[in-house]
N, C-alpha and C positions, 0 to 999 in steps of 0.2 A: 614113203620118203620122197618119191618123185613128185607127188602132189604137193608136198610141203615145199619142195624147191621151187615149184612154179608160182606159188603165192607171193605177191609183192610184199616187200618189207613195210610194216606199219609201225610208226613211232608210237610210243605210249600215249602221246597227247593228241594224236589224230583222231577225228570223229569216225564212228563205225560206218561202213558202207550202207547206202539206202537200198532196201530190198527192191528187186525188179518189179514186183507187183505194185509197190507204192509209187515207183517212178512212172509206171504206166498210168496210174490214177491221176497223178499230178499233171501229166501231159494232156490228159483228157480235160481236166479242169481248165488248163491254160487255153485250150481251144475254145472253150465256152466264155472266155473273157475274165476268168478268175486269175488272180496273181499267181505267177509261177512259184513264188516262194513267199512265205509270210513275212511282211515288213511291219515294224512297229509304227503306230500312228504318232505324229509329232505331238508333243505336249502343248496344250493351249495356254497362252499367257493370261495371267489373272486380270480380269477387267478392273480398271481403276475405280476406286470408291467415289461415290457422288460428291462427298464433301471435299475430297482432294481436288476434283475438277472445279468445284465452285470456288475453292480457295485460290487456285491458280488464276481463274478468270478475274476474281476480285483484285489480285495483285496486278494483273495486266491493266485493268481499268484504272486503278489508282495511280500507277506509275505513268501510264499514257496521259491521263488527265493532268497530272502534275507537270509533265514535260510540255504539254500544250499550253498551259498557263504560263510556264516559264518563258516560252518562245514568243507567243503572240498575245498573251492575256493581259495587256496593259493599255492604258489610254492616256494620252497627253491632252490636258484640257486646261483652259484658263479658269481661275477662280478669283474673281475680283481683279485686283492689280497684280496677281501672282500667276506664274505658270507652274502647273503641277503635273505629276504622273500618278495615276491611280492604278493599282494592281491588286488582284485577288491572289492570296497565298493559302495553301493548306495549313490548318492550325488545329490544335486540340481544344483550344479554349475560345476561339473566335476573337471578337473585338476589333478595334480600329487603331492603327498606329500611324501617327503623323510625324514624319521625319523632317526636321528643319535644320539642314546642314549649314554650318558646322556646329550649331548650338546644341543639338541633341534631339530628343524625341519626346512625343506626347502620346500616351496610351490611354484609350478610352474603352471602358467596358460596355460597348454599345450593343452587342448582341452575343448570343450563344449559338455557335454553329461550327462545323469543321472547316470553315474558311475565314480568313482574316482580310480586312481591307487595309492596304498600305497606301498612304498618300505621301508622296515625296514633293516637298516644296522646292522647285528647281531654282527659281530666281524671281526677283521683283522686276516686273516689266517697267522700264523708265517712261515709255510713252503713255501707258495707262495711268501710271502714277502722276505724271505731269498733268494729265487731263483732270485728275481729281483735285490737283492743286489749283489749276486755273479756273475750275468750275466747282466751287465748294458745294453747290446745291446737289451735286451728284452723290455726296456722302450720305445724304438722307435716304437715297435709294440703294445704298451699297448692300444692305442686309438682303433685300429682295434679289439683287443681282447675284450675290454669292449663293443664295438658296437655289436660284434658277440654274447657275453654273454647275452646282453640285448635283442637282437632279439630272441634268443633261449628261454629265459625265458618268454618273452611276448607270443610267440607262444604256449608254454606249458600251460601258464596261461589261454589263450583264450580257449584252448581245455577243460581244467579242469573246467573253469567257465561255459562253455556250458553244460557239464555233470551235474555240480552242480545245476544250475538254473532249468534245465529240471527235474532232479530227485526230487529236493525240491518241485517244483510246482506240479508235478504229485503226489507225496506222500501226500502232504497236500490236494490236490483236491480229492483224493481217500478217505482220512479220513473224509473230510467234506461232500461230496456228496454221497459217497458209490456207485458210478456208474463209471465203467471203462471209458465210453465214455466221461463223464465230466472231469475225471482225465486226460485223454489224451489231451482233449481240453486245459486244464490248462497248461500242459507241452508244447504243441505246441505254445500257446500264450506267454509263458515265453521265449521260444527260439526266437520267432519273436521279442519280445521286446529287447532281448540282441543283436540280429542282427541289429536292428534299432539303438541301442546305439553305436554299433561298427561302423556303417556307419556314424553316426553323429560325432563320435570321429575322424574318418579318414578324414571327410570333413572339420572339424574345427581344424585339427592338426596344432599347432603353434611351429615350431622348434626353433623359436627365443625366446621362453619363458624362456630359460636358461639365457638369457641376463638380465632379470628383475626378479630375484627370491625374494621371501619374506621370511625373516628369523624370527625365533621365538626361545625363550629360550636363552641359552648362545650364540647361533649362530647369535644373533642380532648384535654382534660386528664383525662378519665375514667380511663385506665389508671393514672396516677400517684396518683389519688385513691382509687379503690375497689380497687386491686390488680390483678394480672394476671388477665385473664378466665379463663385456664385454672384458676387456683386457685378461682374461684367455682364452676366446674363440678365440679371434682374434690372440693371440700370444701363440699358443699351445706349441710351442717349449720351451718357458720359463717355462710354466706350467709343462711340462714333467720333466725338471730339478728339479723344486721344489718338484714334486711328488717323484722323486727318492731320494731326500734328506730326505723327510719326512719318506719314507719307511725305509731308512737306519737308521735313528735315532730311530725309533720305534723298529726296530730289535735289535739295540744295547742295548736298554733298556731291552728287553727280555734277551739278553745274559748277560748283566751286573748283573742283579738281580738273574740269575739262576746259573752262573758259578763264582760268586765272590769268590776269593781265600782267603787265609790267616787264620785269627784267627778261630780256630776250637773249638767252645764252646762244652763242654762236656754235658752229659744229665742233669747235675745239674745246668747248667747256666740258669739264668732268663733273659728274654728279655723285655725291657721297651721301648715303643715308645713315644718319647717326641714331642709334637706338640704345636703350639702357634699361636696366632694372625690370626685366620681363617677369621675373618671379613666378615661373611656372604657369603663366596664363596662355593656354593653347590658342586663344583668339589672336594673340600677337603675331603668330606665323602667317595667318591669313591677311592681316593688315599689312605686314611687311612685304609679302609676295605681291599684293595689290599695288603698293607704292613702287616697288621695283619695276613692275611692268608699266605703270602709268608714267613714271618720271624717267624711265630708261636709265636706271641707276647703274653706275659702273662698279661700285664697291660698297658693302655694308660694313659699318664699324660698330661693334657692340662693346660698350664700356663696362660690362660686367653685371653681376647679380642676375644671371639668367635663371639660376636655380633658387630654391628656397632653403633647403637643408643640405644640399650637396651630397646626398646619398646615392649609392649605386642604383637603387631602385628608380631614381628619377631620370637616369641617363637616356631612356627611351624617348623622353620628351624632346631631346635635342635632334632626333633623326630628321625632321623636316628641313633643317638648316641646309642640307646638301641640295635641296630642290627649290631654293628660293629664287634662283635665276641670276645671282651675282655672287662674286667672291665674298666670303664672310671673314672679317678680321675681328678677333676676340681677345679680351684680357679678363683675367679672373677677378671677380668681385669678392666681397667678404662673405657672401652666401654661396660661393662656388668653391668646392673642395679640389684637392689635387686629383681625386678620382674623376671629378667632372672634367678637369683639364686634360687628363690622359685620354678620356673617351673622345673629346672633341678633336684631339690631335690625330685620331684615326679616321675621322670623317673626311670625305672628299670635299674639295672646294672650301675648306676651312683653314685659316692661318691663325695659330695661337701664338701670342706674343707674351714674353716674360723676361724679367731681368734686363730690360733695355734692348732686347733683340729687335732688329729691324728687318722689314720685308718690303719688296717692291711689288705692288699690286695695282693693275690698271693704270700704270704710268705714275703712280704716287709712291713715295718712300714713307712708310709708316713704322713707328717704333712704339713699344709699350712695355709696361710692367704690371704684373698682377698684384692684387691687394695682399699685403703681408699677413693679414689677420683673417682667420676663418672663424668667425664669431659663433656659428652654431655649435662648435666644439666646446662644450662647457668645461672640459677637463683642462683647458688652457686659458689662462687669464689674459684678456685682451690688453695690449700695451697702449692703445689709444693713438692720439695724434703723433707722439714721438716716433712711433714705428712708421707712420705714413710719411713723415718728413724725411726719414732716412731713405725710404723707397724713392721719394721724389728726387733726393740728392743723387742717388745712384742712377736714376733715369736721366737726369740732366748731364751727368758725367758721360753716360753712354752716348747721348746726343752730341756732345762736344767731340767725342772720339769719332763718331760718324762723319762729322763735318771736316775734321782734320784728315780723314781718310779720303776725302773727295766725294763722299756719298751723303750729302746733307739730308736730313729728315724733313719732310713736309708737314706731317701730322704726328703728334705724340698722343698716347692714350694712357690714362690711368683711371682706376675706378673712383678713388676718393679725391675730391677737389684739393684737399690738403696736400696730397702728393703732387697733383697736377700743377699747383702754384709754384713748386720748386723748379719747374722747367722754364720759368720766365727768362727770356733773352736767349734761349738756346734753340727755339723752334717757332715758326710763325703761328701755329695753331695747336692747341692742346685740348683734348676732349675728355670729359669726365661724367660721372653720374652720381649715384649713391644717395643724394639728398632728396630725391623725388620731387625736385623743383627745377624748372627751367631758368637758366641764368646765363647771360653773356656779358663779358667784361674784357677790356683791354688792360693788361697788367702793366706794371710800372716800366718794364723794359721792353714793351712792345708786343709781347706774346698775347694773342687773343685766347682767352679761356672761355670755352663753351660747355656748359653743363646741361645735360638733357634730363627731362623728367622721366617718369616711369612709362615705358612703352607697353607694359602689361597692366597699366592702371592699378599698380600696387599688387597685382597678382592675387594670390590667395589671401593676402593681408587686407584686401580692399573691404571685405565684409566686416572687418574689425573697427572700421572708422565710422563716425557719425554720418559723413557725407562720402559719396563715391569719389574715388580718385580718378582723374581724367587720364586718358591714354595720350601719350605725347611722343612725337618723333620729329626729326628735322631733316630736310634735304639741303645739303650744302653744295653751292656752285663754285667750282675752282677753275681758274684760268689754266689751260693746259701748258702754256709756255712758262708762266711765272710760278704756277702751282700755288697761287694765293687765293684766298676766298674772296669772291666778289659779291655774293648775296646768299641768303638762305631763306627757306620757307619753314615756318613753324606750323606743324600740323597737330591739331588738338581735337580729339574725339571725346564725346561724353562717356563717362565711366559706366559702371554697372547700373543698369536701369535708366540711363540717360540716352537721349537721341540727338545731341547737339554735334555739330561739326564745324570747325573753324580752320581756315588756312590763311596765315598772314605772311607777308613777304617783307624782308628787311635787306637794305643795301649796306654792304660793309663800308664803314667810314675809314678814313686814313688810320692805319694801325699806330701811327706815331702821335695821333691826337690825344689830348688829355682825357682820361676816362671820366665819365659823369660821376658826381658825388655819390649817387645811389648805387652806381655800378650795375644797375638793372634797368632794362627798358620799361619794366612795369612800375618802377618807382619803389620797389621793396628792397631795402638794403640786404646784401648777401649775408646770410647767417641769421637773419631775423625771420622766423616763420610767418607767413601771411596768415590771416585769420582763416581757420577751418582747414589749414594744411597740416596733415599728419607728419610728425617727425619720424623718420625711418629708424628702425632699430639698428644698433651697431652690428 
């Protein structure tokens, strides 16, 4: 019992004591360098499979090469009279894409390789263009010059692309693996892939791809405008003459807009750009923005028909208006819906006028009324001129109310000339559109009626006519003190497929003078379509 009392208490879970003989044996082994107690060996991590490592290295090479091309893999080089940017891009199908902003793109099935050649036409250089105009003999050597330029640009692009892909893959490999040997392997593999792509492109090069180009954007109409691409290649002599004519006309446009003589507006002169009937032509925004910058326009007035069907799907077309560089005053045309009007009201820098409402913009008081008839809505029968007359009468009443309130209106705006004529005697100047023909007339009671043609060249409707409709806009010069029009420039550009450019200046005669019998500077009586002029749809 005494021995039991001396034994320490052992819990049921405690391990049994190690015998003394075993302890002595363990101490002996420990002196010989053996572990005092058995310890489990750590489990070894499974070695990665070779295909996983190869897949990771390939991903690093591809991403690094793409980043390198994106950052430094492009070359700016002249090609004939144009400045271009050449770039290599990863692609599944290869080929060549020529971007001609803002007209669209031209795609050529030139080669099959995992890289695509992108050529961006940045601008037409006026100096080199002028040299071609002054020395027509240079046109004959233009083909060789372009070929030489393309060859030099491609060689430089190939060198830069090699540097770009090797640098990009090596840098990314070093960042991922932290081992110089792995990074150099990534760079070498990138160079090998680029070389293989070059060999593939060379082996599959198709020089006849220019005969079957794919057009996108506004260039989709190019085959019907410039003729079949095959004829351009096989009859290069004719193409040379057309190219010379194009360069000549573009250069004349530069000269006409930069050296236009005559009326010298003083610093107090206000400039108004009158546009109308754009009809969904996106090229109109580029033309308007250019005129705003070149003529230092104070305000743009649009007399309607900016849309074609007035649907909500078309509203995105209006977004560039906010960035044209000048306040935009707009009235609804018969192709603009209430949905169109509500969308424009939410855009910045836009003033929508309706029901005789007036607004002060850039020192001018402008009032206007939208067209009462939305003709694309076939569920409603158009009421014709009587509805336009009533709109004009209400607009004239609003103008008289403004004058009685001590805030006389300087310019009135209506889409249809029938409505605009009803304002005679209540405002110095009234602007309209709708008929797609330019016309200026001093009405019986002294109001000057100015009707603008289509700034969109008829828009989507241009392709329906036998002859392309020209693009028209006018710059109005008004005295800041009297706010009366002193002169105006009529700007006319060739329509679809044409390359003409005209700028004519007119001085405003005494508004009390008797109007000419024809009522039109061109000698065509108002209301009588000139030959070949399409009549707009109501």
